[in-house]
C-alpha positions as MATLAB code, in Angstrom:
seq = 'MKYYFAADVHLGLPPEKDARQRELRFVNWLDSIKSDAKEIFLLGDIFDFWFEYKKVVPKGFVRTLGKIAEITDMGIPVHFFAGNHDLWMRDYFPSEIGVIVHPADYTANLYGYKFYLAHGDAINIEDKQHAFLRSIFTNRCLQRMYSGIHPFFGLSFAHAWSKSNRKKHKGYKFDSDNSLYKIASKKAKEENLDFFVIGHYHAPVNISENDFKFIILSDWLSGGAGASFDENGTWTELKVEPS';
ca = [
     155.552  132.155   61.682;
     154.839  133.999   58.442;
     154.951  137.499   57.007;
     151.672  138.601   55.466;
     150.923  141.148   52.749;
     147.816  142.849   51.375;
     146.999  145.883   49.245;
     144.149  147.646   47.481;
     141.203  146.641   49.650;
     139.555  150.026   48.957;
     137.338  149.928   52.011;
     134.350  152.222   51.620;
     134.197  152.124   47.824;
     130.481  152.048   46.833;
     128.102  150.315   46.458;
     127.537  149.883   50.197;
     126.667  146.165   50.029;
     129.888  145.320   48.186;
     131.894  147.539   50.530;
     130.523  145.739   53.595;
     131.223  142.285   52.152;
     134.740  143.319   51.202;
     135.396  144.589   54.720;
     134.097  141.319   56.192;
     136.490  139.373   53.971;
     139.377  141.593   55.008;
     138.576  141.358   58.728;
     138.188  137.573   58.429;
     141.560  137.433   56.706;
     143.206  139.447   59.481;
     141.579  137.209   62.070;
     142.734  134.055   60.280;
     146.398  135.097   60.129;
     146.893  136.547   63.606;
     147.809  133.157   65.119;
     150.971  132.742   63.031;
     151.729  136.262   61.796;
     155.243  137.485   62.431;
     154.539  140.875   60.808;
     151.805  142.239   58.546;
     152.448  144.628   55.663;
     149.478  146.575   54.282;
     150.758  148.076   51.047;
     148.424  150.990   50.530;
     144.902  151.820   49.357;
     143.447  149.797   52.194;
     140.867  152.591   52.257;
     139.294  154.033   49.148;
     139.708  157.427   50.750;
     141.235  158.405   54.058;
     141.698  161.986   55.158;
     142.453  162.827   58.770;
     141.151  166.164   59.873;
     142.694  167.538   63.050;
     139.896  166.149   65.239;
     137.905  163.982   62.796;
     138.530  160.714   60.944;
     136.232  159.133   58.324;
     133.110  157.357   59.524;
     133.043  153.555   59.428;
     135.706  150.831   59.322;
     135.165  150.018   63.014;
     135.625  146.287   62.449;
     138.840  146.811   60.519;
     140.379  149.291   62.929;
     139.363  147.190   65.920;
     140.879  144.037   64.440;
     144.151  145.792   63.595;
     144.287  147.226   67.123;
     143.718  143.724   68.522;
     146.624  142.425   66.441;
     149.036  145.188   67.453;
     147.984  144.693   71.090;
     149.158  141.085   70.667;
     152.624  142.451   69.882;
     152.458  141.763   66.137;
     153.856  144.682   64.086;
     151.471  146.000   61.438;
     152.992  148.216   58.740;
     150.757  150.597   56.798;
     152.059  152.055   53.528;
     150.421  155.237   52.306;
     148.726  154.611   48.970;
     147.458  157.230   46.570;
     143.963  156.841   48.085;
     144.967  156.935   51.760;
     148.093  159.059   52.005;
     146.507  161.866   54.059;
     147.452  160.587   57.500;
     148.373  162.423   60.667;
     148.901  160.506   63.910;
     145.689  158.504   64.309;
     147.072  155.145   63.177;
     150.274  155.191   65.255;
     148.731  156.684   68.394;
     145.322  154.976   68.437;
     145.866  151.527   66.928;
     149.637  151.080   67.105;
     150.346  150.874   63.384;
     153.748  151.670   61.858;
     153.103  154.114   59.007;
     155.417  154.302   55.985;
     154.812  157.416   53.851;
     157.082  156.030   51.124;
     158.902  152.817   50.158;
     160.662  150.566   52.643;
     163.322  147.854   52.423;
     163.114  144.943   54.858;
     165.091  141.784   55.549;
     162.586  138.945   55.930;
     164.010  135.524   56.771;
     167.273  136.497   55.086;
     165.632  137.766   51.890;
     165.810  141.419   50.931;
     162.367  142.890   50.154;
     161.532  146.193   48.510;
     158.020  147.160   49.634;
     155.851  150.062   48.460;
     152.353  150.875   47.312;
     153.772  151.346   43.819;
     152.113  154.492   42.507;
     155.271  156.616   42.759;
     157.592  154.234   40.906;
     156.765  154.519   37.211;
     158.316  157.812   36.153;
     156.754  157.510   32.667;
     153.246  158.134   34.035;
     153.425  161.928   33.935;
     149.727  162.438   34.638;
     149.835  160.434   37.842;
     153.079  162.130   38.908;
     151.366  165.501   38.520;
     148.313  164.378   40.539;
     150.540  162.965   43.266;
     152.404  166.265   43.536;
     149.043  167.956   44.137;
     147.850  165.371   46.665;
     151.072  165.565   48.696;
     151.234  169.361   48.739;
     150.942  170.456   52.386;
     149.366  173.793   51.556;
     146.669  172.180   49.413;
     146.049  169.574   52.106;
     145.420  172.319   54.657;
     143.033  174.015   52.240;
     141.159  170.751   51.656;
     140.850  170.227   55.408;
     138.775  173.416   55.474;
     136.047  171.690   53.444;
     133.326  170.085   55.557;
     133.944  166.303   55.774;
     130.532  165.555   54.207;
     131.495  167.346   51.006;
     135.169  166.391   51.112;
     134.492  162.669   51.457;
     131.603  162.685   48.966;
     133.728  164.376   46.326;
     136.675  162.025   46.912;
     134.568  158.864   46.587;
     132.886  160.170   43.415;
     136.285  160.974   41.894;
     137.665  157.567   42.870;
     134.747  155.716   41.283;
     135.006  157.728   38.063;
     138.774  157.351   37.892;
     138.585  153.569   38.352;
     136.498  153.171   35.182;
     139.291  154.759   33.156;
     142.040  152.430   34.372;
     141.440  148.825   33.438;
     143.386  146.175   31.614;
     146.923  146.753   32.891;
     149.282  144.206   31.375;
     152.783  143.387   32.539;
     155.653  141.338   31.208;
     159.442  141.501   31.240;
     159.366  144.281   28.601;
     157.129  146.532   30.699;
     158.758  149.795   31.812;
     157.762  149.245   35.452;
     159.370  145.824   35.461;
     162.544  147.271   33.945;
     162.687  149.863   36.729;
     162.218  147.127   39.341;
     164.833  144.875   37.738;
     167.375  147.715   37.605;
     166.730  148.561   41.261;
     167.057  144.884   42.200;
     170.508  144.687   40.626;
     171.670  147.946   42.215;
     170.429  147.057   45.709;
     170.725  143.265   45.589;
     166.985  142.709   46.085;
     165.336  139.304   46.223;
     161.710  140.507   46.139;
     160.063  143.619   44.724;
     156.494  143.724   46.071;
     153.908  146.413   45.326;
     150.174  146.928   44.847;
     148.362  149.782   43.097;
     147.956  148.295   39.618;
     145.010  145.962   40.286;
     146.639  143.367   38.072;
     148.282  140.444   39.919;
     151.769  139.664   38.624;
     154.450  137.196   39.682;
     157.552  137.226   37.457;
     160.728  135.357   38.398;
     164.114  136.141   36.888;
     167.005  134.136   38.270;
     166.789  134.777   42.043;
     164.668  137.916   41.742;
     160.871  138.018   42.036;
     158.670  140.888   40.858;
     155.234  140.764   42.485;
     152.117  142.888   42.201;
     149.519  141.900   44.791;
     145.945  141.057   43.858;
     143.364  143.708   44.647;
     140.377  142.835   46.831;
     137.842  144.249   44.379;
     138.398  141.235   42.131;
     138.609  138.639   44.894;
     142.207  138.816   46.055;
     143.101  138.133   49.660;
     146.753  138.894   50.235;
     149.820  136.685   50.353;
     152.229  135.100   52.808;
     155.963  134.443   52.994;
     157.406  131.713   55.223;
     160.795  130.734   56.620;
     161.382  128.365   53.678;
     161.290  131.281   51.246;
     157.875  130.280   49.874;
     155.534  132.988   48.574;
     151.842  131.980   48.658;
     148.759  133.759   47.325;
     145.823  133.504   49.739;
     142.035  133.356   49.482;
     139.485  133.902   52.253;
     135.705  133.880   51.884;
     133.304  135.975   53.994;
     131.591  134.278   56.919;
];
């Protein structure tokens, strides 16, 4: 039995053809791992935009939601971490498809190894611009105001903003001198962590320092397909092609 991890699928991100193929890859991946999955951790931005109105959820993603529901019905825990693109959740995921939602970071003991898990967007305190945007996005009053916008306009605006914003953030580079890594390393020493696993940055990283591993998951826009962790303490990057 293995633990599985994925992040940054960005389901629904245009163009439509690419979005559909990406969803097929993701659903195929979920289907391929359900036979030996102990738990599944989805570390945020699975959707390019998710906003739950009181009685409405975004159109689409039927294959994804159905497959996740099938997996939770099998008794396999699925953890969903709120990313900066899909943090506007109410009770749809827990009540309808049985997902465990984590609005923030989470520490888990997996086969005797201590894991720090998060989407990753709230960690780097030096990114003042993102911290300001996150404070706006998580403001309850502003969320209620946004819910008053018709879903057609609300979703259209959010996808347009996401596409524009993505063009401005390319070429992230990480090494042991990076400020994010230093934050992770400090936290690892303070909390005796073995693994520090996040997404968000769309730049796969795997840095080992003594017994500590710092990992940024691959995003699905550039062909990533999650990772697994087995009882032998082996971390494996995965690839799955569409059917």
